[in-house]
N, C-alpha and C positions, 0 to 999 in steps of 0.2 A: 288304466289304473295299475295294472300288474306290471307292464313294461317289459322290455327285453333285458339282456345281460350286457352291462357295460364292460368294455375291454380296453386294454392299454397296448398300443403298438409303438415300438421304438421309432419306426420310420414315419408313421402318420400321427401318432399321438392317441388321444382318447377316442374310442368309437362309442358313440352314445347309444344307450339302450332305451332311453325315453321315447315315447311315441307321441308325435304332435298330430292333433286332429282338428279340422276346421269344419264347422257346420254352417252352411250357407243356404238361405232360402227365404220363403215368404214370412212376413210378420205373423205373430200369434200362432206359431206352430210349436210352442213349448220349448224353444231352444234355451231360453234363459232359465226355465224351470229345470231342465236337464243339467245345465251348468251348476246351478245351486245345489242340486242333489248330489252331484259328483263331488262338489266342494265339501259337503257335509260328511260324506262317506270316506273320502280319501284320508289315509292316516296323517297326511300333512298337506294341506291345501289352502290356497289363497284365492279369493274371489274379488275381481275388480272389473270396472267398466272402462272401456276404451274412450268413452266420451269425456270422462272426468279425470283420466290418468295422464300424467306427464312423463317425460323421459326420466326425470329424477325420481318420480314416484314409483316407476317400475324397477329402477336399478338401485342407486344409492344417492343420498344427498348429504351435504356437509353442513354441520352446525357446530355451535360452541357449547361446551358443557357449562351450565349455569353456575356451577361451584368452582371448578378448576379453571374455567375460561379457555380450556384447551380445545383444539379443533378435533372433532370426532366424526365418524361416519355412521349414518343411520341407514339401515337396510331398507330396500324397496320390495315390491311384490315378488319379483323374480328371484331375488336373493333369499327372501324369507321362505319361499316355497322350494328351496333346494332339497333334493331327494323326495319331492312330492309333486303336486299338480298345481299349476297356475291357470285358473279359469278366467278368461278375458271375454266379457260380453261387449257388444257394440264394437267389434274389432275393426269394422270399416270406418268408424268415426275418429280414429286416431290421426294425429297430425304426422307429417313426414318425419320430424325429428324423433318422435316416439317410435315410429316404425323402424327407423334406422338402428335403434338400439337393439331391436329384436333379432336382427340378422346374426349378430355374434352369439346372442343367448341361445338361439334355436339350433345352431350348428356346432359351435365350439363349446357350448354349455358354460360359458364364462361371461363376466361383465368386467370390462377394463375401465379403470378410473384414473384420471389425471387432472386433479383439481386442487387448487390452493396448496401446492407443494406436496400433495399426497398422490403417489403413483403406486397402484396395486391392481391385482386381478382377483376378483372374487368368484367363487363357484356359483353357478346357476344351473345345477343339474336337475332341471325341472321339465316335466312334460307339460305342453301347452294345449289346453282345450279351449278353442275360440269359437265364437258365434258371430256371424256377419249377416247384414240385411242387404238386399239389392239396392242400387242407386235409385231406381224408379219405384221403390217400395214393393212392387210385384216382380217376381223373377220372370224374365223374358226368355223362353226356350229357344228363340231364334237367334239369340246372341250368346257369345261364349261367356264363361264364368268370369274372365278378366274384364269383359265389357259390362257385366252385370254388377260387380262389386267394386271395380276400380282399385284393386290392390296391385302393387308392383309384382311382376313375375318372380323376381328374386326372392320375395317373401313367400309367395304361394308355393314355390318349388320345395320349400323346407318343411312342408306339411306331408306327413306320411299318408294320411287319409283325408280326402276332401269329399264330404257327403252333402248332397242337396236335400234339404228338408222342404218339400213343396206341399202347398195346400191344395190337394186334389179333391174334387167334388165326388163324394160317394154317399149315397143315402144311408147305407148301413153304418158306415163309419160316423157320419154326421149324427145319426140317432144315438149311437153309443156314447159319443162325446157329449151330446146335449144331456142325456140321462145322467151321466157322471157329474157334470157341472151343476145341474139342477139339484141333484141329491146332496151336494155339499151345502146348499143353502136351505133346503127344505127340512121340515121336522121329521124325526124318525117315525116309522110306522109302528103300529101296535105290536106286530110280530118282532120287530127289532127291539122294542122296549122289553118285551117278555124274554127275549133271548139274553139281553144284557142283565136283567134281574136274576136270571137263572144261573149266571156265572159269577164267580168272585171277581170283584173289581181289580184286585191285585194281579190275578191271573191274566185278565185282559190287558193290563198295562204291560206286564212282562212279555206277553205274546206279541204286542205291537212293537216293543222296543227291541226284542231279541234279533229279528232278521237284520236290522241296520247295524247293530253292534257286532253281531256275528260276522257280517260281511266285511266290516272295517278290520276286524281282527284277522280274518282269513286273508285279506289282501296284504296286510302288514306282515303276516307270517310268510306268505309266499314271496314277497319282495326281499325279505331278509334271509330266508333259509334255502330258497330254490334258485339254483344257478344252472339251468339245463344246458347240456352240450349237444351239438348237432351230430347225429349219427351219419355214417357213410351213405346209407340209403336216402336220408333226408338231404344230404349234400347233392346227390345226383338228381333228386327231384327238384331242388331249387335251381340247379343249372338248366335242367330241361324246361322247367316252367318259364324261366327268364328268357330262354331262347325262343320259346313259343310266343311269349308276349311281344318280343321284338319283331316277330314275323306276322303279327296280326294285320298290319296295314296292307292294302292292295298295291300301294305304290312304294317303291324303294326310297322315295324322297320323304315319306312320312315316318317320323320316329314315334313308335308306339310304346316304348319303354326306355328308361335310362338306368344307369347303375344305381341311382337313388331309389328306384323302385325295387331293385334287388336287395338293397340294404333294408328297405322297409319290410320286405318279405321275411328277412331274417329276424328283425325285431318282433314282428307280429307273431311269427312262428314260435319264438321263445316265450312270448307272453302267453300264448295259448297253452304251451307246455307247463308254464307256471300255474295256470288256472287248474290244471290237473294235478298239481304238486308233483310233477314228474321231473326226474333228473336228466332226462334225455328228450330231444326234439325228434318226434317220429314223423313218418310220412304223412299221416293224417293231420298233424299240426300244420305242415307246409301246405297241404291241399286247402285247408280252411283259410289260411292266410292268403293264398292266391285268390280264393273266391272273394274275400273281403276287398282286396286291392283291385281286382278286376271290376267289381261292382262300383267302387269309388271312381275308377278311371272311366268307366262307361258313363257315369253321371257327370263328372267334372271335366274330363279331357276329350269329350267327343266334339268334333267340329260340326256345328249346326248346319253348315253349308254342304258338306260331303257325307256326314254321318259316320266318319271314320274316327278312331281314337288317334289323337295327335298330341304328343307330349310337348311339342313346340308351343302350344297355346299356354301351357303352364310355365315353361322355362323361359320363353322369350316374349310371350304376350301376343304373338302373331302366328296363326296356323300356317302350315306348309303350303296349303292351297292359296291363301291370301298373299304369302310372300312370293309365290310363283307369279301371281297376277300382277303384283306390284313391280316385279322385275321385268315382266313383259311390257308393261306400260312405260317404265323408265327407259328401257331399251328403244322403244318406239319413239319416245320424245327425243332421245339422243340422236337417232337417225334423222329425224325431221330437222333438228337444229343443224346437224352437219350438212345436210343437203342444202339448207338455206344459206349457210356460210359459203359453200362451194359455188352456189349460183351467184 
């Protein structure tokens, strides 16, 4: 919600500061509840579902003004959430046409329109928080995240953080969750009633509302007034951590990090500095950003066959080990075919 710092470069263009996050995992793990809560707290947020959204619903659609009969553009979810957050539930239920629209919006932060003689480019400087369920309803740890949710690698690689939200069995956690859910439906105890009667109702209402309102104002202030810069020590830490992430794999054929992870580290570091209302990005901000990204990589980019982090799974959809086996098999088939032809 805080986001990084957007920058303009003459050679490259705009460097986005918004952070895209994907939550993938088992059903009934409160992913939708989390999206709705973020949508309510965000200073500018839109909530939509991938099951009922179309390409024009996310971008813009053309209509006629009922009075002037002129052709006008109506903004969709991505354009309406400019400078805010677009929460997309059921991300895996989108059709291919809708997903293709997201490629430009997630990287270039724009939406291009060429319809009915109208050619324009609209800003979509929004952070995307998406939630997706596995194809087989239950996440299969023996398969990669690509095989579990069936999303194109070109789209997955545009997410800065990909977290798995799994329903792991734990008696202590199950009891805590059950007690919480049951308490929402049960009548208050006599102790609770006595506590409510002893306090002024207006005080209770103000106490319940203040944290959410305060958090929304805090986020809005930080996004508007805090533009932290990276110190020299933080720059050295970013370079060293990226080099270390590149050397995590045991094999030189395995890519464990790409420049997109470095850009994500910069954005997350800046957002953590914003949370402290700091004007500079310190080493501790970079260290926390590295911890978050490594956790996400260990969850989403780990090859289930080798146990190694392999970014090829996110960028290409095929792990380096699988690509190597496919090449060996194809080479063997070619040799067999050539030998048969020679015979």
